[in-house]
C-alpha positions in Angstrom: 5.2 -1.9 5.7 7.7 -1.4 3.0 7.2 -1.9 -0.8 8.8 -5.4 -0.8 6.6 -6.6 2.1 3.5 -5.2 0.4 4.4 -6.9 -2.8 5.1 -10.2 -1.1 1.7 -10.0 0.7 -0.1 -9.4 -2.6 1.8 -12.1 -4.5 0.9 -14.6 -1.8 -2.8 -13.7 -1.8 -4.5 -16.7 -3.4 -7.7 -14.7 -4.0 -6.1 -12.4 -6.5 -5.6 -13.2 -10.2 -2.2 -13.2 -11.9 -3.4 -10.1 -13.8 -4.0 -8.2 -10.5 -0.8 -9.4 -9.0 1.2 -8.3 -12.1 -0.5 -4.9 -12.2 0.3 -4.4 -8.5 3.9 -5.3 -9.0 4.2 -2.9 -11.9 2.6 0.0 -9.9 4.3 -0.5 -6.6 7.7 0.1 -8.0 6.8 2.8 -10.5 8.1 6.4 -10.2 4.7 7.7 -9.3 2.2 6.8 -6.6 -1.0 7.5 -8.5 -2.4 6.2 -11.8 -5.5 6.4 -14.0 -6.9 3.4 -15.9 -6.0 5.1 -19.2 -2.4 5.6 -18.2 -2.0 2.1 -16.9 -3.5 0.6 -20.0 -1.2 2.7 -22.2 1.9 2.0 -20.1 1.3 -1.8 -20.0 -0.1 -2.3 -23.5 -3.2 -3.7 -22.0 -6.9 -2.9 -22.6 -8.7 -0.6 -20.3 -11.3 -3.2 -19.4 -8.5 -5.7 -18.3 -6.8 -2.9 -16.2 -10.1 -1.9 -14.7 -10.9 -5.5 -13.6 -7.5 -5.9 -12.1 -7.9 -2.6 -10.2 -11.3 -3.7 -8.9 -9.7 -6.9 -7.6 -7.0 -4.9 -5.9 -9.4 -2.4 -4.5 -11.7 -5.0 -3.1 -8.6 -6.7 -1.4 -7.5 -3.4 0.1 -4.3 -3.0 -1.9 -5.1 0.4 -3.4 -7.1 3.6 -2.8 -9.5 5.3 -5.2 -9.3 9.1 -5.2 -11.9 11.2 -7.0 -10.4 14.4 -8.5 -12.7 17.3 -8.7 -12.3 20.8 -10.2 -13.0 24.1 -8.4 -16.7 23.8 -9.1 -16.9 20.3 -7.5 -17.3 18.6 -10.9 -15.7 15.1 -11.1 -12.7 15.3 -13.5 -10.9 12.1 -13.0 -10.4 9.0 -10.8 -6.9 8.3 -9.6 -5.7 5.1 -8.0 -3.0 5.2 -5.3 -1.0 2.0 -4.5 
C-alpha cells in the first residue's frame, strides 16, 4: 500500500481523533521514517503528552510500529516510532 492509500485509510478511520489523523499525515510524508515523541513535539509545536496520546491511538489502530533502541550493553536508550 502506498503512502496516499495509507493516509486515506487513516483519515477515513472514524475511531481515530483529529489529533491522531493530523500527526499521521505529518509523519507519513516526512523526510524520515522514524520519530521520537520529543522530536515530534518539537517539530509540531505540540506538547509531548498530546503527541504521546496520538501515538498511542495510532499504535493501537496498527498505523505505526514502536521500536526500542538499546545500546551495546542492552540498556534501553530510546523509543522510536516508525510510520
